[in-house]
C-alpha positions in Angstrom: -0.2 -0.1 0.1 1.1 3.3 -1.0 1.5 6.7 1.3 -1.1 8.3 -1.0 -3.8 5.5 -0.8 -3.1 5.2 2.6 -3.7 8.9 3.0 -7.0 8.5 0.8 -8.4 5.9 3.4 -7.7 7.5 6.6 -9.0 11.0 4.9 -12.2 9.3 3.8 -12.5 8.2 7.2 -12.0 11.4 8.8 -14.7 13.2 6.9 -17.3 10.7 7.6 -16.6 11.1 11.0 -17.2 14.5 11.0 -20.1 14.1 9.1 -21.5 11.9 11.7 -20.1 13.9 14.3 -21.5 17.3 13.2 -24.9 15.9 13.7 -24.1 14.5 17.5 -22.7 17.6 17.9 -25.4 19.9 17.0 -27.7 17.5 19.1 -25.4 18.6 22.0 -24.8 14.5 22.7 -22.2 13.5 25.1 -20.2 11.7 22.2 -20.1 14.8 19.4 -17.8 16.0 16.7 -14.6 14.9 18.1 -15.6 11.4 19.5 -17.2 10.1 16.6 -14.4 11.7 14.2 -11.6 10.0 16.4 -13.5 6.8 16.4 -13.9 6.5 12.9 -10.2 7.6 12.3 -8.9 5.3 14.6 -10.7 2.1 13.3 -9.5 2.6 10.0 -5.9 3.3 11.3 -6.3 -0.1 12.8 -7.2 -1.6 10.1 -4.9 -0.3 8.0 -2.2 -1.3 10.2 -2.9 -5.1 9.5 -3.1 -4.4 5.9 0.4 -2.6 6.4 1.9 -5.4 8.7 0.4 -8.6 6.8 -0.1 -7.2 3.2 -2.6 -9.4 1.0 -2.2 -12.3 2.8 -3.2 -10.9 6.2 -6.5 -11.0 7.5 -8.3 -7.2 8.6 -11.1 -9.6 9.6 -9.2 -10.4 13.1 -8.5 -6.7 13.7 -12.2 -5.4 12.9 -13.5 -8.1 15.3 -11.2 -6.4 18.3 -12.3 -3.1 17.1 -16.0 -4.2 17.7 -15.1 -5.2 21.4 -13.3 -2.5 21.9 -15.7 -0.2 20.8 -18.0 -2.0 23.3 -16.1 -0.7 26.2 -16.2 2.5 24.8 -19.8 2.6 24.2 -20.8 1.3 27.9 -19.0 4.4 29.5 -21.6 6.7 27.6 -24.5 4.8 29.3 -25.8 5.7 32.1 -28.5 4.1 34.5 -31.2 6.4 36.8 -33.1 4.3 38.8 -35.2 2.5 35.9 -34.4 4.8 33.1 -31.4 4.3 30.9 -29.7 7.2 28.8 -27.4 7.0 26.3 -28.2 3.9 24.2 -28.6 5.9 21.4 -24.9 7.6 21.7 -23.2 4.5 22.2 -24.8 2.8 19.3 -23.9 5.9 17.0 -19.9 5.2 18.3 -20.2 1.8 17.2 -21.6 2.9 13.6 -18.5 5.2 13.3 -16.2 2.3 13.9 -17.7 0.5 11.3 -17.8 3.2 8.7 -14.0 3.9 9.9 -13.3 0.4 9.4 -15.0 -0.1 5.7 -13.1 3.1 4.6 -9.8 1.4 6.2 -10.4 -1.8 4.1 -11.0 0.1 0.9 -14.9 -0.1 0.5 -14.9 3.6 -0.2 -18.6 3.6 -1.5 -19.9 1.2 1.0 -18.4 3.4 3.9 -20.0 6.5 2.3 -23.3 4.6 2.1 -23.0 3.5 5.6 -22.3 6.9 6.9 -25.1 8.5 5.5 -27.7 6.0 6.6 -26.3 6.6 10.0 -27.1 10.3 9.7 -30.2 9.4 8.3 -31.5 7.4 11.2 -30.7 10.2 13.6 -32.4 13.0 11.4 -35.3 11.3 9.7 -36.1 8.9 12.8 -35.6 11.3 15.6 -38.7 13.3 15.0 -40.8 10.1 13.9 -39.9 8.8 17.1 -40.9 12.0 19.2 -44.2 11.6 17.5 -44.6 8.1 18.7 -43.7 9.3 22.2 -46.6 11.9 22.1 -49.1 9.1 21.7 -50.7 7.9 24.7 -50.4 4.2 25.8 -52.0 3.3 28.7 -50.2 -0.1 29.8 -52.0 -3.4 30.5 -52.3 -3.6 34.2 -50.7 -7.0 34.7 -47.9 -6.5 32.4 -44.2 -5.5 32.7 -41.8 -5.8 35.8 -42.7 -4.2 39.1 -40.4 -3.8 41.9 -41.8 -4.4 45.3 -40.2 -2.7 48.6 -41.4 -5.0 52.0 -40.2 -3.7 55.4 -40.6 -5.6 58.4 -40.1 -4.4 61.9 -39.5 -7.0 64.3 -37.5 -8.2 67.3 -34.1 -8.8 67.3 -34.2 -12.6 68.5 -36.8 -13.2 65.2 -35.1 -11.7 62.3 -33.2 -15.0 61.2 -36.4 -16.7 61.1 -38.5 -14.3 59.4 -35.5 -13.6 56.8 -36.1 -17.6 56.1 -39.8 -17.6 56.4 -39.9 -14.7 53.3 -37.5 -16.8 51.1 -39.9 -19.8 51.6 -43.0 -17.8 50.4 -41.5 -16.5 47.3 -40.1 -20.2 46.1 -43.7 -20.8 45.4 -44.1 -18.3 42.8 -42.0 -18.4 39.9 -42.9 -15.2 38.7 -41.3 -13.5 41.9 -37.6 -13.1 42.3 -35.7 -11.5 45.8 -33.4 -9.0 44.4 -32.2 -7.6 47.8 -32.5 -8.2 51.2 -31.2 -6.6 54.3 -31.5 -5.9 58.2 -30.7 -3.1 60.0 -31.3 -2.0 63.7 -32.1 1.8 63.0 -29.8 2.7 66.4 -32.1 0.5 68.4 -30.5 -2.7 69.1 -33.9 -3.9 70.5 -35.6 -4.0 67.4 -34.7 -5.1 63.6 -35.9 -3.6 60.2 -36.1 -6.3 57.3 -36.2 -4.5 53.9 -36.5 -6.8 51.0 -36.9 -5.7 47.2 -39.1 -8.3 45.0 -39.4 -7.9 41.5 -42.5 -9.6 40.1 -43.1 -10.1 36.5 -46.7 -8.9 36.3 -48.6 -7.3 39.2 -48.6 -9.1 42.4 -50.3 -6.7 45.0 -52.6 -9.8 46.4 -50.2 -11.9 46.9 -47.5 -9.2 48.6 -50.5 -8.1 50.4 -51.1 -11.9 51.4 -47.6 -12.2 52.6 -47.7 -9.2 54.6 -50.7 -10.2 56.4 -48.7 -13.1 57.2 -46.0 -11.5 58.7 -48.0 -9.7 61.3 -49.5 -12.5 62.6 -45.8 -13.9 63.5 -44.5 -13.4 67.3 -42.0 -10.6 67.7 -43.3 -8.7 64.1 -44.6 -5.0 65.2 -44.9 -3.7 61.7 -45.5 -4.8 58.3 -45.9 -2.3 54.9 -45.1 -2.9 51.2 -45.1 -0.6 48.5 -44.4 -0.5 44.6 -41.0 1.2 44.2 -40.7 0.7 40.5 -42.4 -0.1 37.1 -40.7 -1.2 33.7 -43.1 -2.1 30.6 -42.2 -3.5 27.5 
């Protein structure tokens, strides 16, 4: 490969990375102009490195596979979780696509690289308003669909804590749609009493079953208070 061809491929990756990055910067995303350009150029450079080292006998797809893995870690860095809400998936996917564009340019598939970059930008420009319009359509989710997170809190005497924890686990084993996500105990500064707090994930709404469990605990010796509430919900 000549220096001119190397430069042309890298320049194409740069230009296409800028094309994708301008749209992202305009939307004021965390991965904007420079990030997408660097990802695109870096991916092309790694592919070109493979070609330079191995020549026609090499296999650039091996480097491309490593790029996909590496970009996966970079994309994970821009994904943030706030409760049940996840942000940054679109930005991470764009970085992944920028790497694909750079890899195509590095291999020498110029037309394919340009087409891919145009499609990536078109997805953001064309589908964004369409997606926003869909989000404005009111949809009332079915009451029994999705995942619900229940918080069950029990105040009891310290000596019956272990018995109640085992009892709770046994109750939940009877329903395959329920899963214990967290279970902890604390005394809140009063060693005489213990507060057991459990987070239970349910597939579908299980208010009646949780209420039934709470009612059973109120009948147990040493229990002074039982209460529960829904703290999270996630629908398909």
